[in-house]
NUGUKE-23811 format. One record per atom (N, C-alpha, C): x, y, z. Coordinates in steps of 0.05 Angstrom, whole numbers, padded with zeros to 5 digits, always signed. Layout:
BEGIN
XYZ ...
***
This chain:
BEGIN
+03618+02910+03262 +03599+02904+03282 +03573+02893+03270 +03565+02906+03249 +03539+02897+03236 +03543+02868+03224 +03566+02864+03213 +03571+02837+03202 +03572+02816+03223 +03583+02822+03247 +03583+02804+03269 +03556+02798+03278 +03540+02819+03282 +03512+02815+03291 +03495+02800+03270 +03501+02805+03244 +03486+02790+03224 +03494+02760+03224 +03520+02755+03229 +03528+02727+03231 +03516+02713+03256 +03515+02729+03278 +03504+02717+03302 +03474+02712+03298 +03460+02732+03285 +03432+02728+03280 +03427+02704+03262 +03443+02701+03241 +03441+02679+03222 +03445+02652+03237 +03466+02651+03255 +03470+02627+03270 +03448+02621+03289 +03436+02642+03301 +03415+02638+03318 +03390+02627+03304 +03385+02639+03281 +03362+02630+03264 +03365+02601+03255 +03391+02594+03248 +03396+02567+03240 +03391+02548+03263 +03399+02556+03287 +03395+02538+03312 +03366+02536+03317 +03351+02559+03314 +03322+02558+03319 +03307+02541+03298 +03316+02542+03273 +03304+02525+03253 +03309+02495+03259 +03333+02489+03269 +03339+02461+03276 +03322+02452+03300 +03319+02471+03319 +03302+02463+03342 +03272+02460+03334 +03263+02477+03315 +03235+02474+03306 +03232+02449+03291 +03251+02441+03274 +03250+02417+03259 +03250+02393+03278 +03268+02395+03298 +03268+02373+03319 +03242+02369+03333 +03229+02393+03340 +03204+02392+03354 +03182+02381+03336 +03183+02387+03310 +03164+02376+03291 +03167+02346+03289 +03192+02337+03288 +03197+02308+03287 +03186+02294+03312 +03191+02307+03335 +03180+02295+03360 +03150+02296+03360 +03137+02316+03349 +03108+02316+03348 +03097+02294+03330 +03111+02290+03307 +03103+02267+03290 +03105+02240+03303 +03128+02237+03317 +03133+02212+03332 +03112+02208+03354 +03105+02230+03368 +03085+02228+03388 +03058+02220+03376 +03051+02232+03353 +03026+02224+03340 +03026+02196+03333 +03048+02186+03322 +03049+02157+03315 +03045+02139+03339 +03058+02147+03362 +03055+02132+03386 +03027+02132+03396 +03014+02156+03394 +02985+02159+03403 +02968+02141+03386 +02974+02141+03359 +02957+02124+03341 +02960+02094+03348 +02985+02087+03354 +02991+02059+03361 +02976+02052+03387 +02977+02070+03406 +02963+02064+03431 +02933+02062+03428 +02923+02080+03411 +02893+02078+03406 +02886+02052+03392 +02903+02042+03373 +02898+02017+03360 +02898+01994+03381 +02919+01996+03398 +02921+01975+03419 +02897+01976+03437 +02887+02000+03445 +02863+02001+03462 +02838+01991+03448 +02836+01994+03422 +02814+01982+03407 +02815+01952+03408 +02840+01943+03404 +02844+01913+03404 +02838+01902+03431 +02845+01915+03453 +02839+01906+03480 +02809+01907+03485 +02796+01927+03474 +02766+01929+03478 +02753+01906+03464 +02765+01894+03444 +02754+01870+03431 +02762+01844+03447 +02786+01843+03458 +02796+01819+03470 +02786+01816+03498 +02782+01837+03513 +02775+01835+03542 +02748+01822+03546 +02727+01829+03530 +02701+01815+03534 +02703+01785+03529 +02719+01777+03508 +02723+01749+03502 +02737+01736+03526 +02758+01749+03537 +02771+01737+03560 +02753+01734+03584 +02735+01755+03589 +02717+01754+03611 +02697+01731+03607 +02688+01728+03583 +02670+01706+03578 +02682+01679+03582 +02707+01676+03573 +02721+01650+03577 +02726+01645+03607 +02732+01667+03622 +02736+01663+03651 +02710+01655+03664 +02687+01668+03656 +02662+01660+03668 +02655+01630+03661 +02662+01622+03637 +02656+01594+03630 +02674+01575+03647 +02699+01584+03650 +02716+01567+03667 +02707+01565+03696 +02698+01588+03706 +02687+01588+03734 +02662+01569+03736 +02645+01571+03716 +02621+01554+03716 +02628+01525+03715 +02648+01518+03698 +02657+01490+03696 +02669+01482+03723 +02685+01499+03736 +02697+01493+03762 +02677+01488+03783 +02656+01505+03784 +02635+01501+03804 +02619+01476+03800 +02615+01469+03774 +02600+01444+03768 +02616+01420+03776 +02642+01420+03771 +02659+01398+03778 +02661+01396+03809 +02663+01420+03822 +02664+01419+03851 +02639+01409+03864 +02615+01417+03852 +02590+01405+03864 +02588+01375+03860 +02598+01365+03837 +02598+01336+03833 +02617+01323+03853 +02640+01335+03858 +02659+01324+03877 +02646+01323+03904 +02632+01345+03912 +02620+01344+03940 +02598+01323+03941 +02583+01319+03919 +02563+01298+03919 +02574+01271+03922 +02596+01266+03907 +02609+01239+03910 +02622+01236+03937 +02633+01257+03948 +02644+01256+03975 +02623+01249+03995 +02599+01263+03991 +02578+01257+04010 +02568+01228+04008 +02566+01219+03984 +02558+01190+03980 +02579+01171+03993 +02605+01177+03989 +02626+01161+04001 +02625+01161+04031 +02620+01185+04042 +02618+01187+04072 +02594+01172+04083 +02572+01173+04068 +02548+01158+04077 +02553+01128+04076 +02566+01119+04054 +02572+01090+04053 +02591+01081+04074 +02612+01098+04079 +02630+01090+04100 +02618+01090+04128 +02599+01108+04131 +02585+01109+04158 +02567+01085+04161 +02554+01075+04140 +02539+01051+04141 +02557+01026+04146 +02579+01025+04133 +02598+01004+04137 +02608+01003+04165 +02615+01027+04175 +02624+01028+04203 +02602+01019+04223 +02579+01028+04217 +02556+01019+04234 +02552+00990+04235 +02554+00977+04211 +02551+00947+04208 +02575+00935+04222 +02598+00945+04219 +02622+00934+04232 +02619+00936+04262 +02610+00958+04272 +02606+00961+04301 +02585+00941+04312 +02563+00938+04297 +02543+00920+04306 +02553+00892+04306 +02569+00884+04285 +02581+00858+04284 +02600+00854+04308 +02616+00873+04312 +02635+00871+04335 +02621+00869+04362 +02599+00884+04365 +02584+00881+04389 +02572+00853+04392 +02562+00842+04372 +02551+00815+04373 +02573+00795+04380 +02597+00798+04368 +02618+00779+04374 +02627+00782+04403 +02627+00807+04412 +02636+00813+04440 +02615+00800+04460 +02590+00802+04453 +02570+00791+04471 +02571+00761+04470 +02577+00749+04448 +02580+00719+04446 +02603+00710+04463 +02625+00726+04461 +02650+00719+04478 +02644+00723+04508 +02628+00743+04515 +02621+00748+04542 +02605+00724+04554 +02587+00713+04538 +02572+00690+04547 +02589+00665+04549 +02609+00662+04533 +02626+00638+04532 +02647+00639+04554 +02662+00661+04556 +02685+00663+04572 +02676+00664+04602 +02694+00656+04619 +02690+00657+04649 +02693+00686+04657 +02683+00693+04681 +02684+00719+04691 +02712+00729+04696 +02729+00711+04707 +02756+00720+04712 +02772+00725+04686 +02768+00705+04668 +02783+00708+04642 +02773+00734+04628 +02747+00739+04630 +02736+00763+04618 +02747+00788+04630 +02750+00788+04657 +02762+00810+04670 +02791+00815+04663 +02806+00792+04661 +02834+00794+04653 +02837+00805+04625 +02821+00795+04607 +02822+00803+04580 +02814+00833+04577 +02795+00841+04593 +02787+00869+04593 +02809+00887+04602 +02823+00880+04623 +02845+00895+04634 +02867+00897+04614 +02873+00874+04601 +02895+00874+04582 +02888+00891+04557 +02862+00889+04549 +02854+00905+04526 +02855+00934+04533 +02848+00942+04557 +02848+00970+04566 +02877+00980+04566 +02896+00963+04576 +02924+00971+04576 +02935+00974+04548 +02927+00955+04531 +02937+00957+04503 +02926+00983+04490 +02901+00988+04496 +02888+01012+04484 +02902+01038+04494 +02908+01038+04519 +02922+01062+04531 +02950+01065+04518 +02963+01042+04516 +02990+01042+04504 +02989+01052+04475 +02969+01041+04460 +02966+01050+04432 +02959+01080+04429 +02942+01089+04448 +02934+01117+04448 +02957+01135+04454 +02973+01127+04474 +02997+01142+04480 +03017+01142+04456 +03021+01118+04444 +03039+01117+04422 +03029+01133+04398 +03002+01131+04392 +02992+01147+04370 +02993+01177+04377 +02990+01183+04402 +02992+01211+04410 +03019+01222+04405 +03040+01205+04412 +03067+01214+04408 +03073+01216+04378 +03064+01196+04364 +03068+01197+04335 +03054+01221+04322 +03030+01227+04331 +03015+01249+04320 +03029+01275+04327 +03040+01277+04351 +03056+01301+04359 +03080+01305+04341 +03095+01283+04337 +03118+01284+04319 +03111+01292+04291 +03089+01280+04282 +03081+01286+04254 +03073+01315+04252 +03058+01325+04273 +03049+01353+04273 +03074+01372+04273 +03095+01366+04288 +03119+01382+04288 +03132+01383+04261 +03133+01358+04249 +03145+01356+04222 +03129+01372+04201 +03103+01370+04203 +03087+01384+04184 +03089+01414+04188 +03091+01423+04214 +03094+01451+04219 +03120+01462+04208 +03141+01447+04211 +03166+01456+04200 +03166+01456+04170 +03154+01437+04159 +03152+01436+04129 +03135+01458+04118 +03112+01465+04131 +03094+01485+04122 +03108+01513+04126 +03124+01516+04148 +03139+01541+04151 +03159+01545+04129 +03173+01523+04122 +03193+01525+04100 +03178+01530+04074 +03155+01516+04070 +03141+01519+04044 +03130+01548+04041 +03120+01560+04064 +03110+01587+04063 +03132+01606+04056 +03157+01603+04067 +03180+01619+04061 +03187+01616+04031 +03187+01591+04022 +03194+01587+03994 +03175+01599+03975 +03148+01597+03981 +03128+01609+03964 +03130+01640+03965 +03136+01651+03988 +03139+01679+03990 +03162+01689+03972 +03184+01674+03971 +03206+01681+03953 +03198+01678+03924 +03182+01657+03917 +03174+01654+03890 +03155+01676+03881 +03137+01685+03900 +03119+01707+03892 +03135+01733+03890 +03156+01737+03906 +03173+01760+03903 +03186+01760+03875 +03196+01736+03867 +03209+01735+03840 +03188+01740+03818 +03162+01730+03822 +03143+01736+03803 +03136+01767+03802 +03135+01779+03825 +03131+01808+03827 +03152+01823+03811 +03177+01815+03815 +03199+01829+03801 +03198+01823+03771 +03191+01799+03763 +03192+01792+03735 +03168+01802+03719 +03144+01802+03731 +03119+01810+03717 +03108+01837+03725 +03117+01848+03748 +03104+01872+03756 +03077+01871+03771 +03069+01846+03775 +03044+01840+03790 +03051+01841+03819 +03034+01855+03834 +03037+01855+03863 +03018+01834+03875 +03027+01809+03875 +03010+01787+03885 +03012+01784+03914 +02989+01784+03928 +02988+01779+03957 +02969+01756+03961 +02978+01735+03977 +02959+01713+03982 +02934+01723+03995 +02911+01716+03984 +02886+01726+03994 +02878+01754+03985 +02895+01767+03968 +02890+01794+03958 +02872+01795+03934 +02871+01819+03921 +02855+01821+03897 +02867+01810+03873 +02895+01807+03871 +02907+01797+03848 +02902+01766+03845 +02904+01756+03820 +02897+01728+03815 +02922+01716+03803 +02926+01690+03809 +02948+01674+03797 +02944+01672+03768 +02918+01672+03759 +02914+01669+03729 +02924+01693+03714 +02922+01717+03727 +02933+01740+03714 +02963+01739+03710 +02978+01730+03731 +03006+01727+03728 +03013+01705+03707 +02997+01682+03707 +03002+01661+03688 +02997+01671+03660 +02975+01687+03656 +02970+01696+03629 +02992+01716+03619 +03003+01732+03638 +03024+01750+03630 +03049+01735+03621 +03056+01714+03638 +03080+01698+03632 +03076+01684+03606 +03053+01672+03600 +03048+01659+03574 +03049+01677+03551 +03038+01702+03555 +03040+01722+03534 +03069+01729+03527 +03085+01734+03548 +03113+01741+03543 +03128+01718+03530 +03121+01693+03539 +03135+01670+03527 +03126+01666+03498 +03101+01670+03491 +03093+01669+03463 +03107+01690+03446 +03109+01715+03457 +03123+01735+03443 +03153+01728+03438 +03166+01718+03459 +03193+01710+03456 +03197+01687+03436 +03178+01668+03437 +03181+01645+03419 +03177+01655+03390 +03158+01674+03386 +03155+01685+03359 +03180+01700+03349 +03192+01715+03366 +03216+01729+03358 +03239+01709+03354 +03242+01689+03370 +03263+01668+03365 +03259+01654+03339 +03233+01647+03332 +03228+01634+03307 +03235+01652+03283 +03228+01678+03285 +03235+01697+03264 +03265+01699+03261 +03280+01701+03284 +03309+01703+03282 +03322+01679+03270 +03312+01655+03278 +03322+01631+03266 +03317+01629+03237 +03294+01638+03228 +03288+01638+03198 +03306+01658+03185 +03312+01682+03196 +03330+01700+03184 +03358+01690+03183 +03367+01676+03204 +03394+01664+03204 +03396+01643+03183 +03375+01626+03179 +03376+01606+03158 +03379+01619+03131 +03362+01640+03126 +03364+01653+03100 +03392+01666+03096 +03403+01678+03118 +03429+01690+03115 +03450+01670+03109 +03449+01647+03121 +03469+01626+03115 +03466+01616+03086 +03442+01615+03076 +03438+01609+03048 +03449+01628+03029 +03444+01654+03036 +03455+01675+03019 +03486+01676+03020 +03497+01670+03044 +03527+01670+03046 +03538+01648+03029 +03525+01624+03030 +03536+01602+03014 +03534+01608+02983 +03510+01621+02975 +03508+01627+02947 +03528+01648+02939 +03533+01668+02956 +03553+01689+02950 +03581+01677+02948 +03588+01659+02967 +03614+01646+02966 +03617+01629+02939 +03596+01615+02932 +03597+01599+02909 +03600+01617+02884 +03586+01640+02882 +03589+01657+02859 +03616+01670+02858 +03627+01678+02881 +03653+01689+02881 +03675+01670+02873 +03672+01645+02883 +03691+01624+02875 +03689+01618+02845 +03664+01618+02833 +03661+01613+02805 +03673+01637+02788 +03669+01661+02800 +03680+01685+02785 +03711+01684+02786 +03722+01677+02809 +03751+01676+02809 +03762+01654+02791 +03748+01631+02790 +03756+01609+02773 +03755+01618+02744 +03733+01631+02737 +03730+01639+02708 +03750+01661+02701 +03755+01680+02720 +03774+01701+02714 +03802+01689+02712 +03809+01669+02728 +03835+01656+02726 +03838+01642+02699 +03816+01631+02688 +03818+01616+02663 +03819+01635+02639 +03802+01657+02640 +03799+01672+02616 +03809+01701+02619 +03818+01709+02642 +03827+01737+02646 +03806+01755+02655 +03813+01778+02668 +03793+01795+02681 +03779+01815+02663 +03784+01814+02636 +03774+01834+02617 +03747+01826+02606 +03737+01803+02613 +03710+01795+02602 +03688+01810+02615 +03666+01813+02600 +03642+01826+02612 +03626+01807+02631 +03607+01818+02644 +03590+01802+02662 +03575+01780+02646 +03565+01788+02622 +03549+01768+02607 +03568+01745+02598 +03593+01752+02591 +03610+01731+02582 +03617+01711+02605 +03622+01724+02629 +03629+01708+02652 +03606+01689+02659 +03581+01699+02659 +03558+01683+02665 +03555+01661+02645 +03559+01667+02618 +03558+01645+02598 +03579+01624+02602 +03603+01634+02610 +03624+01614+02615 +03618+01597+02638 +03607+01610+02659 +03600+01595+02684 +03579+01574+02678 +03558+01581+02660 +03538+01562+02653 +03549+01538+02638 +03570+01544+02621 +03583+01523+02605 +03598+01504+02625 +03611+01516+02645 +03626+01500+02664 +03607+01482+02680 +03584+01493+02688 +03566+01477+02703 +03553+01456+02687 
***
């Protein structure tokens, strides 16, 4: 009985030692992860102010460009208004000249015809505008559904909860996508470099094995490595 208890106690102690060692390893791993997170936090503390400064600069540039655009648009509107005013004045003068020249009946007939044409054009333009509005409405409804699907895909791919008009920004999603793409490109470049080196090593190994087999076939397998290398150099 004592021997059984001693064996059980020894097995229990062994199990406890294994668990303690495992917990120590987990503690070391946890410390490494904490150190890595602290380093990453320090790096972000350095990068975030620079990103904020670049964002402020971009916003300033955008506001400056927008103000210039508004100024040019205002100048264009003013010029168009002046041209329209001159055109109206010219049209009025021509109409007055025609009124003095044409007879009263002809003028009445032309006025009636012009009024009918105007009503016809207004009705036609109204119908066209209604058709265009329906088409635009259908297109905008489809476009809104399509963009909703695109934002849902972005939410699933990046983890950003983007809502139109919400607090999230498209620039954040774009920056996250570019960061992931840069990371993937770096990994792909490293893998391609490793594959190239591996192919070079495989070619060199195959060449050495072929040379060794050729030399062993010529001189027998009892030669030393130095002799085989010397014979290979003579063959080359």
